[in-house]
C-alpha positions in Angstrom: -10.1 32.9 -1.4 -7.9 31.1 -3.9 -9.8 28.3 -5.6 -8.6 24.9 -4.5 -8.7 21.3 -5.7 -12.3 20.0 -6.3 -13.9 22.7 -4.2 -16.9 24.9 -5.0 -19.6 24.1 -7.6 -21.2 20.8 -6.8 -18.3 19.7 -4.5 -17.5 16.4 -6.3 -14.4 15.7 -4.2 -16.3 15.9 -1.0 -18.9 13.4 -2.3 -16.3 11.1 -3.8 -14.7 10.8 -0.4 -17.9 9.5 1.0 -18.5 6.8 -1.6 -14.9 6.0 -2.9 -15.9 7.3 -6.3 -13.6 8.3 -9.1 -12.9 11.8 -10.2 -11.9 13.2 -13.6 -9.6 16.3 -13.7 -10.6 18.2 -16.8 -8.5 21.0 -18.2 -10.2 24.1 -19.3 -11.3 24.4 -23.0 -8.4 25.3 -25.3 -5.7 23.6 -23.1 -3.7 20.7 -24.6 -3.4 18.8 -21.4 -5.3 15.5 -21.2 -8.0 14.7 -18.7 -6.7 12.7 -15.7 -8.6 10.0 -13.8 -8.1 10.2 -10.0 -9.0 7.2 -7.9 -10.3 8.4 -4.6 -10.7 4.8 -3.4 -6.9 4.4 -3.6 -6.5 7.6 -1.6 -8.8 6.3 1.1 -7.4 2.8 1.2 -4.5 1.6 3.3 -1.0 2.5 1.9 0.2 -0.1 -0.6 3.7 -1.5 -1.0 4.8 1.4 -3.3 3.5 3.9 -0.8 5.4 2.2 2.1 8.6 2.1 0.0 8.3 5.8 -0.5 7.8 6.4 3.3 10.9 4.3 3.9 12.9 6.8 1.8 12.4 9.5 4.5 12.4 9.9 8.3 10.4 11.8 10.9 9.0 14.3 11.5 7.2 14.0 8.2 4.7 16.4 6.7 2.2 15.2 4.0 1.2 18.2 1.9 -2.3 17.7 0.5 -2.8 14.6 2.7 -6.4 14.0 1.7 -8.0 11.2 3.8 -4.5 10.6 5.4 -3.2 7.2 4.1 0.4 8.4 3.8 0.3 9.9 7.3 -1.0 6.5 8.6 1.8 4.8 6.7 4.4 7.1 8.3 3.0 6.4 11.8 3.2 2.7 11.0 6.8 3.1 10.1 7.4 4.7 13.5 7.8 8.3 12.4 6.1 11.4 13.9 3.9 12.7 11.2 1.3 15.3 10.3 -1.0 15.8 7.3 -2.3 19.1 6.0 -5.1 19.8 3.5 -7.5 22.6 2.7 -10.5 20.3 2.2 -12.9 20.2 5.1 -14.3 16.9 3.8 -10.8 15.2 3.6 -9.8 16.5 7.0 -13.0 15.2 8.5 -12.4 11.7 7.1 -8.8 11.7 8.4 -9.8 13.0 11.9 -12.6 10.4 12.1 -9.9 7.8 11.6 -7.7 9.2 14.3 -5.1 10.5 11.8 -3.2 13.6 13.0 -4.1 16.3 10.4 -4.4 20.1 10.2 -6.8 22.1 8.0 -4.3 24.4 6.4 -2.6 25.4 3.2 1.1 24.7 2.7 1.4 28.5 2.3 0.0 29.2 5.8 2.2 29.4 8.9 2.8 25.8 10.0 4.3 23.9 12.9 8.1 23.0 12.7 8.9 25.6 10.0 12.4 24.7 8.9 12.6 21.5 10.9 10.7 18.9 8.9 12.9 15.9 7.9 10.5 14.7 5.2 8.0 16.5 3.0 5.6 14.5 0.8 4.0 15.7 -2.5 2.3 12.6 -3.9 -0.8 11.8 -6.0 -0.2 14.8 -8.2 0.2 17.3 -5.4 3.2 19.0 -7.0 0.3 20.6 -8.9 -1.1 22.4 -5.9 -1.7 26.1 -6.7 -0.7 25.7 -10.3 2.8 27.1 -9.6 5.4 24.4 -8.9 8.1 27.0 -8.5 6.3 28.8 -5.7 5.4 25.4 -4.1 9.0 24.3 -4.2 10.2 27.6 -2.7 7.8 27.1 0.2 8.9 23.5 0.7 12.5 24.7 1.0 11.4 27.0 3.8 9.7 24.2 5.7 12.5 21.6 5.2 15.3 20.9 7.6 18.8 21.5 6.1 19.3 17.7 6.4 15.8 16.7 5.3 14.3 15.6 2.0 11.4 16.3 -0.3 9.8 13.3 -2.0 7.7 14.2 -5.1 5.6 12.0 -7.3 6.0 13.3 -10.9 4.7 12.5 -14.4 6.3 9.6 -16.2 7.3 11.9 -19.1 10.3 13.7 -17.7 9.8 16.7 -20.0 6.2 17.6 -18.9 5.9 21.1 -17.4 2.5 22.7 -17.7 0.1 24.8 -15.6 -3.6 25.3 -16.4 -7.1 26.0 -15.1 -9.3 22.9 -14.6 -12.3 21.4 -12.9 -12.9 18.2 -11.1 -15.9 16.2 -12.4 -17.5 13.3 -10.4 -18.7 10.1 -11.8 -22.2 11.6 -11.7 -21.1 14.4 -14.0 -21.2 17.2 -11.5 -18.3 19.6 -11.5 -16.3 21.7 -9.1 -15.4 25.3 -9.5 -12.4 26.1 -11.7 -9.0 26.0 -10.0 -5.3 26.2 -11.0 -3.3 23.0 -11.3 0.1 21.8 -12.7 1.8 18.7 -14.0 5.6 18.2 -14.0 8.1 15.6 -14.9 11.5 14.9 -13.5 13.5 17.2 -15.8 11.3 20.2 -15.1 11.2 19.4 -11.4 15.1 19.4 -11.3 15.2 22.8 -13.1 12.5 24.4 -10.9 13.9 22.8 -7.7 17.4 24.0 -8.4 16.1 27.6 -8.5 14.6 27.0 -5.1 17.8 25.6 -3.7 16.7 22.0 -3.8 18.6 19.4 -5.9 17.2 16.2 -7.3 19.5 13.5 -6.0 17.5 10.4 -7.1 14.7 9.5 -9.6 13.1 6.1 -9.7 9.9 4.3 -10.9 7.9 1.6 -9.2 4.5 0.0 -10.3 3.9 2.7 -13.0 4.6 5.6 -10.6 7.7 7.9 -10.8 9.3 9.7 -7.8 12.1 12.2 -7.2 14.1 12.9 -4.0 15.2 16.4 -3.5 17.6 17.7 -0.9 18.6 21.2 0.2 21.7 22.4 -1.5 24.6 22.5 1.1 
């Protein structure tokens, strides 16, 4: 099985979901990428105004890729969309299901419902990094997306960032996950990689210190 975000080892992600702890994404030794703080409490909380403004950029049906505890799926339902979240984490899916959020334990690379008919795909909270290969992820998104739909991606504030690396997740108690592949990408690199997958960046904007891109299938 391909290693995935925060799994294996001492399972810090699963524990953080239970106590709203913080996680540190730590690149493997020898990599120039900086460690990143990930606030699980924000993932588990209700969607904030920035989250809701992003939801309003799309329409239903909406698929949140790497949904975690499901805040963006709840936000989409609040906006009146049909929505589904997918995640490979048993712990995250368990939290979402307990809250009544419609979710599926699956990888984005698995066969999924509504292939080619999703109107909105979400990759937020760094999830463009899933699998460590943004090009492969964007190609898969192009397969899932309706010809009139959109992909909404949260990117790094530095538009030139484009790096993939091995890393671990470390909990605030110092316990670490197994190693897994991850990636970071900015708007310029996203536009280049998206174009190769038939997806064009049509809008880039920032709000409250976060940066987003809207991609649409090329006609």
